[in-house]
N, CA, C, O and CB atoms as a CASP TS submission, in Angstrom:
PFRMAT TS
TARGET T0000
AUTHOR 0000-0000-0000
METHOD Language model
MODEL 1
PARENT N/A
ATOM      1  N   MET     1     110.474  94.264 116.916  1.00  0.00           N
ATOM      2  CA  MET     1     110.287  95.809 116.843  1.00  0.00           C
ATOM      3  C   MET     1     109.507  95.967 115.476  1.00  0.00           C
ATOM      4  O   MET     1     110.077  95.444 114.518  1.00  0.00           O
ATOM      5  CB  MET     1     111.826  96.717 116.857  1.00  0.00           C
ATOM      6  N   VAL     2     108.537  96.476 115.267  1.00  0.00           N
ATOM      7  CA  VAL     2     108.150  96.895 113.764  1.00  0.00           C
ATOM      8  C   VAL     2     108.401  98.624 113.668  1.00  0.00           C
ATOM      9  O   VAL     2     108.439  99.264 114.719  1.00  0.00           O
ATOM     10  CB  VAL     2     106.302  96.439 113.415  1.00  0.00           C
ATOM     11  N   VAL     3     108.499  99.033 112.884  1.00  0.00           N
ATOM     12  CA  VAL     3     109.194 100.401 112.627  1.00  0.00           C
ATOM     13  C   VAL     3     108.304 101.371 113.150  1.00  0.00           C
ATOM     14  O   VAL     3     108.711 102.354 113.771  1.00  0.00           O
ATOM     15  CB  VAL     3     109.507 100.733 111.096  1.00  0.00           C
ATOM     16  N   ARG     4     106.780 101.077 112.866  1.00  0.00           N
ATOM     17  CA  ARG     4     106.219 101.832 113.763  1.00  0.00           C
ATOM     18  C   ARG     4     106.343 102.091 115.020  1.00  0.00           C
ATOM     19  O   ARG     4     106.118 103.230 115.431  1.00  0.00           O
ATOM     20  CB  ARG     4     105.415 101.646 113.732  1.00  0.00           C
ATOM     21  N   GLN     5     106.685 101.182 115.772  1.00  0.00           N
ATOM     22  CA  GLN     5     106.960 101.247 117.149  1.00  0.00           C
ATOM     23  C   GLN     5     108.556 102.339 117.722  1.00  0.00           C
ATOM     24  O   GLN     5     108.800 103.183 118.584  1.00  0.00           O
ATOM     25  CB  GLN     5     107.107  99.504 117.508  1.00  0.00           C
ATOM     26  N   VAL     6     109.316 101.604 116.558  1.00  0.00           N
ATOM     27  CA  VAL     6     110.694 102.467 116.661  1.00  0.00           C
ATOM     28  C   VAL     6     110.291 103.813 116.413  1.00  0.00           C
ATOM     29  O   VAL     6     110.975 104.487 117.183  1.00  0.00           O
ATOM     30  CB  VAL     6     111.901 102.055 115.570  1.00  0.00           C
ATOM     31  N   PHE     7     109.594 104.523 115.794  1.00  0.00           N
ATOM     32  CA  PHE     7     109.290 105.602 115.183  1.00  0.00           C
ATOM     33  C   PHE     7     108.585 105.918 116.922  1.00  0.00           C
ATOM     34  O   PHE     7     109.428 106.356 117.706  1.00  0.00           O
ATOM     35  CB  PHE     7     108.292 105.484 113.509  1.00  0.00           C
ATOM     36  N   LEU     8     107.615 105.783 117.313  1.00  0.00           N
ATOM     37  CA  LEU     8     106.899 106.298 118.357  1.00  0.00           C
ATOM     38  C   LEU     8     107.700 106.280 119.509  1.00  0.00           C
ATOM     39  O   LEU     8     107.575 107.203 120.315  1.00  0.00           O
ATOM     40  CB  LEU     8     105.703 105.633 118.559  1.00  0.00           C
ATOM     41  N   ARG     9     108.511 105.366 119.715  1.00  0.00           N
ATOM     42  CA  ARG     9     109.915 104.917 120.846  1.00  0.00           C
ATOM     43  C   ARG     9     110.701 106.348 120.707  1.00  0.00           C
ATOM     44  O   ARG     9     110.792 107.113 121.667  1.00  0.00           O
ATOM     45  CB  ARG     9     111.194 103.256 120.187  1.00  0.00           C
ATOM     46  N   LEU    10     111.279 106.647 119.378  1.00  0.00           N
ATOM     47  CA  LEU    10     111.931 107.847 119.289  1.00  0.00           C
ATOM     48  C   LEU    10     111.278 108.677 119.591  1.00  0.00           C
ATOM     49  O   LEU    10     111.675 109.012 120.707  1.00  0.00           O
ATOM     50  CB  LEU    10     112.400 108.161 118.304  1.00  0.00           C
ATOM     51  N   ILE    11     110.099 109.555 119.174  1.00  0.00           N
ATOM     52  CA  ILE    11     109.295 110.718 119.706  1.00  0.00           C
ATOM     53  C   ILE    11     109.400 110.631 120.937  1.00  0.00           C
ATOM     54  O   ILE    11     110.233 111.406 121.406  1.00  0.00           O
ATOM     55  CB  ILE    11     107.920 110.816 119.373  1.00  0.00           C
ATOM     56  N   GLU    12     108.900 110.012 121.627  1.00  0.00           N
ATOM     57  CA  GLU    12     108.932 109.608 122.978  1.00  0.00           C
ATOM     58  C   GLU    12     110.207 109.948 123.966  1.00  0.00           C
ATOM     59  O   GLU    12     110.162 110.661 124.969  1.00  0.00           O
ATOM     60  CB  GLU    12     108.762 108.210 122.904  1.00  0.00           C
ATOM     61  N   GLU    13     111.040 109.450 123.579  1.00  0.00           N
ATOM     62  CA  GLU    13     112.498 109.511 124.016  1.00  0.00           C
ATOM     63  C   GLU    13     113.181 111.040 123.515  1.00  0.00           C
ATOM     64  O   GLU    13     114.103 111.638 124.070  1.00  0.00           O
ATOM     65  CB  GLU    13     113.363 108.120 123.260  1.00  0.00           C
ATOM     66  N   ALA    14     112.467 111.425 122.371  1.00  0.00           N
ATOM     67  CA  ALA    14     113.028 112.900 122.320  1.00  0.00           C
ATOM     68  C   ALA    14     112.286 114.094 123.064  1.00  0.00           C
ATOM     69  O   ALA    14     112.764 115.202 123.310  1.00  0.00           O
ATOM     70  CB  ALA    14     113.072 113.313 120.861  1.00  0.00           C
ATOM     71  N   LEU    15     111.330 113.744 123.293  1.00  0.00           N
ATOM     72  CA  LEU    15     109.964 114.573 124.189  1.00  0.00           C
ATOM     73  C   LEU    15     109.525 114.519 125.596  1.00  0.00           C
ATOM     74  O   LEU    15     109.268 115.402 126.415  1.00  0.00           O
ATOM     75  CB  LEU    15     108.717 114.181 123.683  1.00  0.00           C
ATOM     76  N   GLY    16     109.512 113.066 125.648  1.00  0.00           N
ATOM     77  CA  GLY    16     109.137 113.022 127.219  1.00  0.00           C
ATOM     78  C   GLY    16     108.384 111.866 127.353  1.00  0.00           C
ATOM     79  O   GLY    16     108.433 110.836 126.680  1.00  0.00           O
ATOM     80  N   PRO    17     107.561 112.203 128.464  1.00  0.00           N
ATOM     81  CA  PRO    17     106.627 111.262 128.570  1.00  0.00           C
ATOM     82  C   PRO    17     105.319 111.434 127.569  1.00  0.00           C
ATOM     83  O   PRO    17     105.424 112.360 126.764  1.00  0.00           O
ATOM     84  CB  PRO    17     106.266 111.259 129.984  1.00  0.00           C
ATOM     85  N   PRO    18     104.490 110.906 127.535  1.00  0.00           N
ATOM     86  CA  PRO    18     103.099 111.035 126.882  1.00  0.00           C
ATOM     87  C   PRO    18     102.170 112.428 126.775  1.00  0.00           C
ATOM     88  O   PRO    18     101.482 112.786 125.819  1.00  0.00           O
ATOM     89  CB  PRO    18     102.289 110.089 127.628  1.00  0.00           C
ATOM     90  N   GLU    19     102.347 113.015 127.903  1.00  0.00           N
ATOM     91  CA  GLU    19     101.671 113.856 127.843  1.00  0.00           C
ATOM     92  C   GLU    19     102.390 114.920 127.148  1.00  0.00           C
ATOM     93  O   GLU    19     101.827 115.622 126.309  1.00  0.00           O
ATOM     94  CB  GLU    19     101.202 114.057 128.955  1.00  0.00           C
ATOM     95  N   ARG    20     103.510 115.049 127.444  1.00  0.00           N
ATOM     96  CA  ARG    20     104.529 116.070 126.618  1.00  0.00           C
ATOM     97  C   ARG    20     103.940 115.986 124.989  1.00  0.00           C
ATOM     98  O   ARG    20     103.653 116.918 124.237  1.00  0.00           O
ATOM     99  CB  ARG    20     106.437 115.445 126.730  1.00  0.00           C
ATOM    100  N   VAL    21     103.870 114.321 124.720  1.00  0.00           N
ATOM    101  CA  VAL    21     104.308 114.279 123.176  1.00  0.00           C
ATOM    102  C   VAL    21     102.613 115.003 122.428  1.00  0.00           C
ATOM    103  O   VAL    21     102.396 115.598 121.372  1.00  0.00           O
ATOM    104  CB  VAL    21     104.804 112.149 122.560  1.00  0.00           C
ATOM    105  N   VAL    22     101.835 114.648 123.396  1.00  0.00           N
ATOM    106  CA  VAL    22     100.682 115.339 123.053  1.00  0.00           C
ATOM    107  C   VAL    22     100.435 116.900 122.752  1.00  0.00           C
ATOM    108  O   VAL    22     100.012 117.443 121.732  1.00  0.00           O
ATOM    109  CB  VAL    22      99.970 115.040 123.972  1.00  0.00           C
ATOM    110  N   THR    23     100.884 117.492 124.110  1.00  0.00           N
ATOM    111  CA  THR    23     101.362 118.848 124.401  1.00  0.00           C
ATOM    112  C   THR    23     101.786 119.284 122.714  1.00  0.00           C
ATOM    113  O   THR    23     101.148 119.983 121.927  1.00  0.00           O
ATOM    114  CB  THR    23     102.811 118.841 125.692  1.00  0.00           C
ATOM    115  N   CYS    24     103.088 118.586 122.529  1.00  0.00           N
ATOM    116  CA  CYS    24     103.605 119.107 121.227  1.00  0.00           C
ATOM    117  C   CYS    24     102.945 119.158 119.841  1.00  0.00           C
ATOM    118  O   CYS    24     102.991 119.926 118.881  1.00  0.00           O
ATOM    119  CB  CYS    24     104.639 118.458 121.020  1.00  0.00           C
ATOM    120  N   PHE    25     102.311 118.014 120.144  1.00  0.00           N
ATOM    121  CA  PHE    25     101.362 117.324 118.944  1.00  0.00           C
ATOM    122  C   PHE    25     100.338 118.185 118.765  1.00  0.00           C
ATOM    123  O   PHE    25      99.827 118.245 117.647  1.00  0.00           O
ATOM    124  CB  PHE    25     100.701 115.849 119.247  1.00  0.00           C
ATOM    125  N   ARG    26      99.898 118.930 119.729  1.00  0.00           N
ATOM    126  CA  ARG    26      98.391 119.770 119.592  1.00  0.00           C
ATOM    127  C   ARG    26      98.998 120.978 119.180  1.00  0.00           C
ATOM    128  O   ARG    26      98.239 121.681 118.512  1.00  0.00           O
ATOM    129  CB  ARG    26      97.313 120.005 121.096  1.00  0.00           C
ATOM    130  N   ALA    27     100.414 121.558 119.413  1.00  0.00           N
ATOM    131  CA  ALA    27     100.963 122.859 119.060  1.00  0.00           C
ATOM    132  C   ALA    27     101.155 122.716 118.174  1.00  0.00           C
ATOM    133  O   ALA    27     100.349 123.429 117.576  1.00  0.00           O
ATOM    134  CB  ALA    27     101.871 123.431 119.530  1.00  0.00           C
ATOM    135  N   TRP    28     101.893 122.103 117.309  1.00  0.00           N
ATOM    136  CA  TRP    28     102.258 121.737 115.893  1.00  0.00           C
ATOM    137  C   TRP    28     101.079 121.689 115.226  1.00  0.00           C
ATOM    138  O   TRP    28     100.985 122.497 114.302  1.00  0.00           O
ATOM    139  CB  TRP    28     103.000 120.442 115.711  1.00  0.00           C
ATOM    140  N   SER    29      99.958 120.827 115.465  1.00  0.00           N
ATOM    141  CA  SER    29      98.291 120.922 114.963  1.00  0.00           C
ATOM    142  C   SER    29      97.779 122.081 114.541  1.00  0.00           C
ATOM    143  O   SER    29      97.200 122.321 113.482  1.00  0.00           O
ATOM    144  CB  SER    29      97.306 120.609 116.003  1.00  0.00           C
ATOM    145  N   LYS    30      98.134 123.077 115.812  1.00  0.00           N
ATOM    146  CA  LYS    30      97.347 124.253 115.702  1.00  0.00           C
ATOM    147  C   LYS    30      97.897 125.416 114.749  1.00  0.00           C
ATOM    148  O   LYS    30      97.241 126.138 113.998  1.00  0.00           O
ATOM    149  CB  LYS    30      97.180 124.765 117.065  1.00  0.00           C
ATOM    150  N   GLU    31      99.472 125.401 115.014  1.00  0.00           N
ATOM    151  CA  GLU    31     100.274 126.253 114.227  1.00  0.00           C
ATOM    152  C   GLU    31     100.290 125.692 112.646  1.00  0.00           C
ATOM    153  O   GLU    31     100.616 126.504 111.780  1.00  0.00           O
ATOM    154  CB  GLU    31     101.763 126.309 114.905  1.00  0.00           C
ATOM    155  N   MET    32      99.894 124.109 112.188  1.00  0.00           N
ATOM    156  CA  MET    32      99.502 124.057 110.683  1.00  0.00           C
ATOM    157  C   MET    32      98.147 124.364 110.486  1.00  0.00           C
ATOM    158  O   MET    32      97.951 124.628 109.299  1.00  0.00           O
ATOM    159  CB  MET    32      99.736 122.718 110.046  1.00  0.00           C
ATOM    160  N   ALA    33      96.917 124.450 111.319  1.00  0.00           N
ATOM    161  CA  ALA    33      95.519 124.825 110.896  1.00  0.00           C
ATOM    162  C   ALA    33      95.971 125.807 109.663  1.00  0.00           C
ATOM    163  O   ALA    33      97.062 126.339 109.461  1.00  0.00           O
ATOM    164  CB  ALA    33      94.508 125.623 112.221  1.00  0.00           C
ATOM    165  N   PRO    34      94.586 125.869 108.804  1.00  0.00           N
ATOM    166  CA  PRO    34      94.123 126.604 107.760  1.00  0.00           C
ATOM    167  C   PRO    34      94.240 128.009 108.827  1.00  0.00           C
ATOM    168  O   PRO    34      95.168 128.806 108.686  1.00  0.00           O
ATOM    169  CB  PRO    34      92.485 126.046 107.020  1.00  0.00           C
ATOM    170  N   GLU    35      93.386 128.153 109.689  1.00  0.00           N
ATOM    171  CA  GLU    35      93.343 129.458 109.981  1.00  0.00           C
ATOM    172  C   GLU    35      94.609 130.324 110.937  1.00  0.00           C
ATOM    173  O   GLU    35      94.735 131.502 111.273  1.00  0.00           O
ATOM    174  CB  GLU    35      92.055 129.493 110.614  1.00  0.00           C
ATOM    175  N   ASN    36      95.383 129.148 111.146  1.00  0.00           N
ATOM    176  CA  ASN    36      96.807 129.321 111.874  1.00  0.00           C
ATOM    177  C   ASN    36      96.642 130.235 113.011  1.00  0.00           C
ATOM    178  O   ASN    36      97.114 131.332 112.714  1.00  0.00           O
ATOM    179  CB  ASN    36      97.980 129.938 110.898  1.00  0.00           C
ATOM    180  N   GLU    37      96.232 130.213 114.010  1.00  0.00           N
ATOM    181  CA  GLU    37      95.830 130.821 115.216  1.00  0.00           C
ATOM    182  C   GLU    37      97.376 131.577 116.154  1.00  0.00           C
ATOM    183  O   GLU    37      98.488 131.050 116.191  1.00  0.00           O
ATOM    184  CB  GLU    37      94.964 129.452 116.119  1.00  0.00           C
ATOM    185  N   SER    38      97.065 132.612 116.673  1.00  0.00           N
ATOM    186  CA  SER    38      98.115 133.138 117.177  1.00  0.00           C
ATOM    187  C   SER    38      98.581 132.139 118.068  1.00  0.00           C
ATOM    188  O   SER    38      97.660 131.515 118.593  1.00  0.00           O
ATOM    189  CB  SER    38      97.893 134.385 117.734  1.00  0.00           C
ATOM    190  N   LEU    39     100.129 131.669 118.524  1.00  0.00           N
ATOM    191  CA  LEU    39     100.551 130.430 119.604  1.00  0.00           C
ATOM    192  C   LEU    39     100.852 131.594 120.233  1.00  0.00           C
ATOM    193  O   LEU    39     100.736 132.780 119.925  1.00  0.00           O
ATOM    194  CB  LEU    39     101.815 129.061 119.373  1.00  0.00           C
ATOM    195  N   SER    40     101.285 130.979 121.228  1.00  0.00           N
ATOM    196  CA  SER    40     101.937 131.413 122.446  1.00  0.00           C
ATOM    197  C   SER    40     103.471 131.527 122.243  1.00  0.00           C
ATOM    198  O   SER    40     103.790 131.329 121.071  1.00  0.00           O
ATOM    199  CB  SER    40     101.610 130.432 123.593  1.00  0.00           C
ATOM    200  N   ASP    41     104.425 131.773 123.018  1.00  0.00           N
ATOM    201  CA  ASP    41     105.799 131.398 122.472  1.00  0.00           C
ATOM    202  C   ASP    41     106.135 130.185 123.044  1.00  0.00           C
ATOM    203  O   ASP    41     107.050 129.559 122.508  1.00  0.00           O
ATOM    204  CB  ASP    41     106.910 132.407 122.750  1.00  0.00           C
ATOM    205  N   ARG    42     105.355 129.513 124.444  1.00  0.00           N
ATOM    206  CA  ARG    42     105.108 128.063 124.800  1.00  0.00           C
ATOM    207  C   ARG    42     104.640 127.308 123.183  1.00  0.00           C
ATOM    208  O   ARG    42     105.378 126.713 122.397  1.00  0.00           O
ATOM    209  CB  ARG    42     103.697 127.979 126.161  1.00  0.00           C
ATOM    210  N   GLU    43     103.846 127.462 123.122  1.00  0.00           N
ATOM    211  CA  GLU    43     103.124 126.494 122.113  1.00  0.00           C
ATOM    212  C   GLU    43     104.424 127.110 120.807  1.00  0.00           C
ATOM    213  O   GLU    43     105.446 126.447 120.633  1.00  0.00           O
ATOM    214  CB  GLU    43     100.912 126.925 121.771  1.00  0.00           C
ATOM    215  N   LEU    44     104.264 127.919 120.310  1.00  0.00           N
ATOM    216  CA  LEU    44     105.774 128.048 119.785  1.00  0.00           C
ATOM    217  C   LEU    44     106.993 126.871 119.710  1.00  0.00           C
ATOM    218  O   LEU    44     107.439 126.202 118.777  1.00  0.00           O
ATOM    219  CB  LEU    44     106.338 129.064 120.654  1.00  0.00           C
ATOM    220  N   ALA    45     107.282 126.944 121.031  1.00  0.00           N
ATOM    221  CA  ALA    45     108.503 126.264 121.277  1.00  0.00           C
ATOM    222  C   ALA    45     107.996 124.655 121.247  1.00  0.00           C
ATOM    223  O   ALA    45     108.635 123.827 120.597  1.00  0.00           O
ATOM    224  CB  ALA    45     109.227 126.798 122.779  1.00  0.00           C
ATOM    225  N   ASP    46     106.806 124.294 121.999  1.00  0.00           N
ATOM    226  CA  ASP    46     105.991 122.881 121.673  1.00  0.00           C
ATOM    227  C   ASP    46     106.063 122.694 120.126  1.00  0.00           C
ATOM    228  O   ASP    46     106.712 121.783 119.610  1.00  0.00           O
ATOM    229  CB  ASP    46     104.251 122.928 122.176  1.00  0.00           C
ATOM    230  N   ALA    47     105.541 123.374 119.608  1.00  0.00           N
ATOM    231  CA  ALA    47     105.216 123.112 117.693  1.00  0.00           C
ATOM    232  C   ALA    47     107.001 122.733 117.330  1.00  0.00           C
ATOM    233  O   ALA    47     107.364 121.711 116.748  1.00  0.00           O
ATOM    234  CB  ALA    47     104.434 125.229 116.457  1.00  0.00           C
ATOM    235  N   ARG    48     107.816 123.696 117.775  1.00  0.00           N
ATOM    236  CA  ARG    48     109.066 123.468 116.975  1.00  0.00           C
ATOM    237  C   ARG    48     110.004 122.100 117.623  1.00  0.00           C
ATOM    238  O   ARG    48     111.027 121.625 117.128  1.00  0.00           O
ATOM    239  CB  ARG    48     109.992 124.987 117.043  1.00  0.00           C
ATOM    240  N   ALA    49     109.349 121.696 118.777  1.00  0.00           N
ATOM    241  CA  ALA    49     110.238 120.450 119.398  1.00  0.00           C
ATOM    242  C   ALA    49     109.494 119.281 118.223  1.00  0.00           C
ATOM    243  O   ALA    49     110.039 118.560 117.388  1.00  0.00           O
ATOM    244  CB  ALA    49     109.871 120.036 121.531  1.00  0.00           C
ATOM    245  N   TRP    50     108.151 119.448 118.551  1.00  0.00           N
ATOM    246  CA  TRP    50     107.689 118.610 117.729  1.00  0.00           C
ATOM    247  C   TRP    50     107.960 118.089 116.330  1.00  0.00           C
ATOM    248  O   TRP    50     107.771 116.934 115.948  1.00  0.00           O
ATOM    249  CB  TRP    50     106.847 118.921 117.745  1.00  0.00           C
ATOM    250  N   ARG    51     108.375 118.990 115.704  1.00  0.00           N
ATOM    251  CA  ARG    51     109.000 118.921 114.475  1.00  0.00           C
ATOM    252  C   ARG    51     110.318 118.186 114.154  1.00  0.00           C
ATOM    253  O   ARG    51     110.491 117.392 113.229  1.00  0.00           O
ATOM    254  CB  ARG    51     109.155 120.107 114.165  1.00  0.00           C
ATOM    255  N   HIS    52     111.344 118.639 115.205  1.00  0.00           N
ATOM    256  CA  HIS    52     112.083 118.219 115.145  1.00  0.00           C
ATOM    257  C   HIS    52     112.458 116.725 115.470  1.00  0.00           C
ATOM    258  O   HIS    52     113.433 116.091 115.067  1.00  0.00           O
ATOM    259  CB  HIS    52     112.432 118.941 115.488  1.00  0.00           C
ATOM    260  N   SER    53     111.379 116.301 116.349  1.00  0.00           N
ATOM    261  CA  SER    53     111.880 115.390 116.941  1.00  0.00           C
ATOM    262  C   SER    53     110.976 114.145 116.071  1.00  0.00           C
ATOM    263  O   SER    53     111.177 112.932 116.136  1.00  0.00           O
ATOM    264  CB  SER    53     111.761 115.604 118.592  1.00  0.00           C
ATOM    265  N   CYS    54     109.939 114.862 115.258  1.00  0.00           N
ATOM    266  CA  CYS    54     109.207 114.046 114.059  1.00  0.00           C
ATOM    267  C   CYS    54     110.227 113.615 113.162  1.00  0.00           C
ATOM    268  O   CYS    54     110.536 112.436 112.994  1.00  0.00           O
ATOM    269  CB  CYS    54     108.115 114.911 113.195  1.00  0.00           C
ATOM    270  N   GLU    55     111.006 115.087 112.298  1.00  0.00           N
ATOM    271  CA  GLU    55     112.309 114.777 111.553  1.00  0.00           C
ATOM    272  C   GLU    55     113.316 113.747 111.830  1.00  0.00           C
ATOM    273  O   GLU    55     113.846 113.098 110.929  1.00  0.00           O
ATOM    274  CB  GLU    55     113.002 115.806 111.579  1.00  0.00           C
ATOM    275  N   LEU    56     113.651 113.555 113.410  1.00  0.00           N
ATOM    276  CA  LEU    56     114.676 112.773 113.738  1.00  0.00           C
ATOM    277  C   LEU    56     113.926 111.259 113.782  1.00  0.00           C
ATOM    278  O   LEU    56     114.605 110.371 113.267  1.00  0.00           O
ATOM    279  CB  LEU    56     115.395 113.318 115.147  1.00  0.00           C
ATOM    280  N   ALA    57     113.104 110.999 114.125  1.00  0.00           N
ATOM    281  CA  ALA    57     112.250 110.038 114.588  1.00  0.00           C
ATOM    282  C   ALA    57     112.062 109.564 112.644  1.00  0.00           C
ATOM    283  O   ALA    57     112.634 108.550 112.243  1.00  0.00           O
ATOM    284  CB  ALA    57     110.648 110.767 115.771  1.00  0.00           C
ATOM    285  N   THR    58     111.787 109.851 112.321  1.00  0.00           N
ATOM    286  CA  THR    58     111.601 109.799 110.528  1.00  0.00           C
ATOM    287  C   THR    58     112.661 109.126 109.993  1.00  0.00           C
ATOM    288  O   THR    58     112.713 107.927 109.719  1.00  0.00           O
ATOM    289  CB  THR    58     111.610 111.298 109.693  1.00  0.00           C
ATOM    290  N   GLU    59     113.747 110.204 109.819  1.00  0.00           N
ATOM    291  CA  GLU    59     115.013 109.844 109.121  1.00  0.00           C
ATOM    292  C   GLU    59     115.879 108.565 110.054  1.00  0.00           C
ATOM    293  O   GLU    59     116.768 107.934 109.483  1.00  0.00           O
ATOM    294  CB  GLU    59     115.979 111.371 108.980  1.00  0.00           C
ATOM    295  N   LYS    60     115.552 108.290 111.409  1.00  0.00           N
ATOM    296  CA  LYS    60     116.371 106.779 111.951  1.00  0.00           C
ATOM    297  C   LYS    60     115.334 105.619 111.676  1.00  0.00           C
ATOM    298  O   LYS    60     115.691 104.540 111.202  1.00  0.00           O
ATOM    299  CB  LYS    60     116.788 106.744 113.874  1.00  0.00           C
ATOM    300  N   ALA    61     114.225 105.868 111.954  1.00  0.00           N
ATOM    301  CA  ALA    61     113.343 104.792 111.249  1.00  0.00           C
ATOM    302  C   ALA    61     113.139 104.237 109.855  1.00  0.00           C
ATOM    303  O   ALA    61     112.814 103.102 109.507  1.00  0.00           O
ATOM    304  CB  ALA    61     112.306 105.112 111.444  1.00  0.00           C
ATOM    305  N   LYS    62     113.434 105.415 109.080  1.00  0.00           N
ATOM    306  CA  LYS    62     113.291 105.109 107.496  1.00  0.00           C
ATOM    307  C   LYS    62     114.308 104.465 107.402  1.00  0.00           C
ATOM    308  O   LYS    62     114.207 103.502 106.643  1.00  0.00           O
ATOM    309  CB  LYS    62     113.239 106.231 106.411  1.00  0.00           C
ATOM    310  N   ALA    63     115.553 104.648 108.016  1.00  0.00           N
ATOM    311  CA  ALA    63     116.494 103.590 107.721  1.00  0.00           C
ATOM    312  C   ALA    63     116.454 102.055 107.832  1.00  0.00           C
ATOM    313  O   ALA    63     117.152 101.192 107.300  1.00  0.00           O
ATOM    314  CB  ALA    63     117.381 103.874 108.359  1.00  0.00           C
ATOM    315  N   MET    64     115.471 101.989 108.646  1.00  0.00           N
ATOM    316  CA  MET    64     115.421 100.331 109.050  1.00  0.00           C
ATOM    317  C   MET    64     114.746  99.935 107.915  1.00  0.00           C
ATOM    318  O   MET    64     114.735  98.709 107.803  1.00  0.00           O
ATOM    319  CB  MET    64     114.567  99.796 110.534  1.00  0.00           C
ATOM    320  N   LEU    65     114.110 100.602 106.924  1.00  0.00           N
ATOM    321  CA  LEU    65     113.147  99.634 105.659  1.00  0.00           C
ATOM    322  C   LEU    65     114.062  99.435 104.509  1.00  0.00           C
ATOM    323  O   LEU    65     115.029 100.155 104.259  1.00  0.00           O
ATOM    324  CB  LEU    65     111.603 100.512 104.934  1.00  0.00           C
ATOM    325  N   SER    66     113.784  98.685 104.016  1.00  0.00           N
ATOM    326  CA  SER    66     114.026  98.300 102.547  1.00  0.00           C
ATOM    327  C   SER    66     113.882  99.140 101.340  1.00  0.00           C
ATOM    328  O   SER    66     114.628  99.074 100.363  1.00  0.00           O
ATOM    329  CB  SER    66     113.252  97.335 102.279  1.00  0.00           C
ATOM    330  N   SER    67     112.631 100.121 101.505  1.00  0.00           N
ATOM    331  CA  SER    67     112.020 101.104 100.614  1.00  0.00           C
ATOM    332  C   SER    67     111.420 102.202 101.432  1.00  0.00           C
ATOM    333  O   SER    67     110.294 102.210 101.930  1.00  0.00           O
ATOM    334  CB  SER    67     110.959 100.466  99.713  1.00  0.00           C
ATOM    335  N   PRO    68     112.457 103.246 101.505  1.00  0.00           N
ATOM    336  CA  PRO    68     112.279 104.314 102.468  1.00  0.00           C
ATOM    337  C   PRO    68     111.560 105.173 101.674  1.00  0.00           C
ATOM    338  O   PRO    68     110.509 105.245 102.312  1.00  0.00           O
ATOM    339  CB  PRO    68     113.544 104.943 103.085  1.00  0.00           C
ATOM    340  N   ARG    69     111.468 105.645 101.023  1.00  0.00           N
ATOM    341  CA  ARG    69     111.205 106.525  99.535  1.00  0.00           C
ATOM    342  C   ARG    69     109.740 106.517  99.903  1.00  0.00           C
ATOM    343  O   ARG    69     108.944 107.456  99.910  1.00  0.00           O
ATOM    344  CB  ARG    69     111.664 105.702  97.738  1.00  0.00           C
ATOM    345  N   THR    70     109.546 105.100 100.241  1.00  0.00           N
ATOM    346  CA  THR    70     108.018 104.380  99.818  1.00  0.00           C
ATOM    347  C   THR    70     106.950 104.264 101.221  1.00  0.00           C
ATOM    348  O   THR    70     105.848 103.725 101.318  1.00  0.00           O
ATOM    349  CB  THR    70     108.344 102.521  99.165  1.00  0.00           C
ATOM    350  N   VAL    71     107.936 105.151 102.429  1.00  0.00           N
ATOM    351  CA  VAL    71     106.863 105.432 103.202  1.00  0.00           C
ATOM    352  C   VAL    71     106.981 106.850 103.969  1.00  0.00           C
ATOM    353  O   VAL    71     108.010 107.501 104.146  1.00  0.00           O
ATOM    354  CB  VAL    71     106.702 104.293 104.132  1.00  0.00           C
ATOM    355  N   GLU    72     105.716 107.150 104.365  1.00  0.00           N
ATOM    356  CA  GLU    72     105.492 108.274 105.197  1.00  0.00           C
ATOM    357  C   GLU    72     105.083 108.323 106.279  1.00  0.00           C
ATOM    358  O   GLU    72     103.937 107.921 106.076  1.00  0.00           O
ATOM    359  CB  GLU    72     104.902 108.943 104.823  1.00  0.00           C
ATOM    360  N   PHE    73     105.161 108.587 107.703  1.00  0.00           N
ATOM    361  CA  PHE    73     104.634 108.321 109.120  1.00  0.00           C
ATOM    362  C   PHE    73     103.698 109.126 109.414  1.00  0.00           C
ATOM    363  O   PHE    73     104.285 110.207 109.382  1.00  0.00           O
ATOM    364  CB  PHE    73     105.551 108.417 110.159  1.00  0.00           C
ATOM    365  N   VAL    74     102.584 109.346 109.693  1.00  0.00           N
ATOM    366  CA  VAL    74     101.432 109.584 110.339  1.00  0.00           C
ATOM    367  C   VAL    74     101.052 109.495 111.758  1.00  0.00           C
ATOM    368  O   VAL    74     100.722 108.436 112.292  1.00  0.00           O
ATOM    369  CB  VAL    74     100.751 108.957 109.825  1.00  0.00           C
ATOM    370  N   PHE    75     101.105 110.562 112.320  1.00  0.00           N
ATOM    371  CA  PHE    75     100.862 110.364 114.210  1.00  0.00           C
ATOM    372  C   PHE    75      99.550 111.166 114.035  1.00  0.00           C
ATOM    373  O   PHE    75      99.404 112.288 113.551  1.00  0.00           O
ATOM    374  CB  PHE    75     102.297 111.287 115.643  1.00  0.00           C
ATOM    375  N   GLU    76      98.605 110.289 114.564  1.00  0.00           N
ATOM    376  CA  GLU    76      97.309 110.468 114.949  1.00  0.00           C
ATOM    377  C   GLU    76      96.809 110.409 116.691  1.00  0.00           C
ATOM    378  O   GLU    76      96.921 109.443 117.445  1.00  0.00           O
ATOM    379  CB  GLU    76      96.647 109.399 114.130  1.00  0.00           C
ATOM    380  N   LEU    77      96.430 111.315 116.898  1.00  0.00           N
ATOM    381  CA  LEU    77      95.673 111.214 118.597  1.00  0.00           C
ATOM    382  C   LEU    77      94.506 110.123 118.331  1.00  0.00           C
ATOM    383  O   LEU    77      93.790 110.274 117.341  1.00  0.00           O
ATOM    384  CB  LEU    77      94.778 113.019 119.292  1.00  0.00           C
ATOM    385  N   ALA    78      94.264 108.793 119.386  1.00  0.00           N
ATOM    386  CA  ALA    78      92.961 108.396 119.170  1.00  0.00           C
ATOM    387  C   ALA    78      92.213 109.152 120.096  1.00  0.00           C
ATOM    388  O   ALA    78      92.771 109.695 121.049  1.00  0.00           O
ATOM    389  CB  ALA    78      92.745 106.964 119.294  1.00  0.00           C
ATOM    390  N   CYS    79      90.909 109.241 119.887  1.00  0.00           N
ATOM    391  CA  CYS    79      89.762 110.296 120.773  1.00  0.00           C
ATOM    392  C   CYS    79      89.171 108.773 121.556  1.00  0.00           C
ATOM    393  O   CYS    79      88.261 108.817 122.384  1.00  0.00           O
ATOM    394  CB  CYS    79      88.161 111.500 119.471  1.00  0.00           C
TER
END
């Protein structure tokens, strides 16, 4: 299994099914947007869950690499 797949699997393990992953990612994206719209309490919690799951997944996945300092994981939704 390549590290990219491990990263995605770890995010799903932390957040749950794909629908939840997308919901949390969108809340985080909304929070990070330059216009930074007001987020509901639910969206803030989802954004926080996204950040936490990414931090953990990044830490674990990078540990599998020979040069972890040169890698950054980027999550994008396909349209």
